N, C-alpha and C positions, 0 to 999 in steps of 0.2 A: 478516620476519614482519609488521612494521608495514604494509608496502605491501599484503600479502595481506589484512589486516583492512580496509584502506580499500576495496579492490576488493570484498570481500564486503559491506561496508556499502552500497556503491553498487548492488550486485546486489539487496540487500534493499530498497533504495529503489525500484528498478524493480518488484520483486515486489509491494510494497505499493501502488504506483501502479496496477498492473494488477488488483489485488484490489478496488479501489474500485468499478469498474463492476459487478463481480459482486455486491458487497454492495448496490449500488443496485438491481440486478434482483431481489434477494431482498426488498428493502424494498417494491418494487412488488407482488411476488407476495403478500407478507404483507398489504398494504393491500387487495388484491383478494380474497384467499381466506381470511384468518384470521378466526376468530370472536373472538379475544382481542385487544383493543386494546393490551395490554401487549407483544405481539410487536413492534409497530412501534417502541415506545420502546426496547426492548432493541437492536434493529438500529440505530436512530439513535444510541444511546450508543456502539455499536461504531464507527460511522462517525466520530463525534467523536474517538474515540481514534486512528483511522487518520489523521485530520488532524493530530493532535498528533505522531504518529510521523513523518509526512512533513515537518512543520516541523522536527523534531529532525534528521532526515537532512540537510535543507537547511542548517541551522545548522552541523552538523559538517562538511559538505562545504565550506562557505564558510571555516570555520576552517582547513581543511587545503588550501585552494586547488584543490579539485576541482570541475570543471564537470559537474554531473549531466546536463546535456543532451548531453555528449560520451560518456557511458558507454554501452558496447555490451553488450547482453544476452548472457550466456553461454548455453550450450545448455540448461541446466536452466530458465532463465527463458523461453527460446523455447518449450520444451515446455509450460510452464505457460500461456503466452499462447494456445496452440492449444487 
């Protein structure tokens, strides 16, 4: 059961990493098209929390001796990337 949790955390890491470029594209769209300057601040706050989450994944992986660069995306993540 423990190994499954580690694999799922590694997949979550890949998911969050792939989510960052999408959020960046939303930030650019908000900058170009939004009438409300608060939109950009909300998105930036979300990006900061994504950085915190990625740092947490790296810390946990290091603690358990997992190399995140060796993690192979499962089909669900591959579908998400597309």
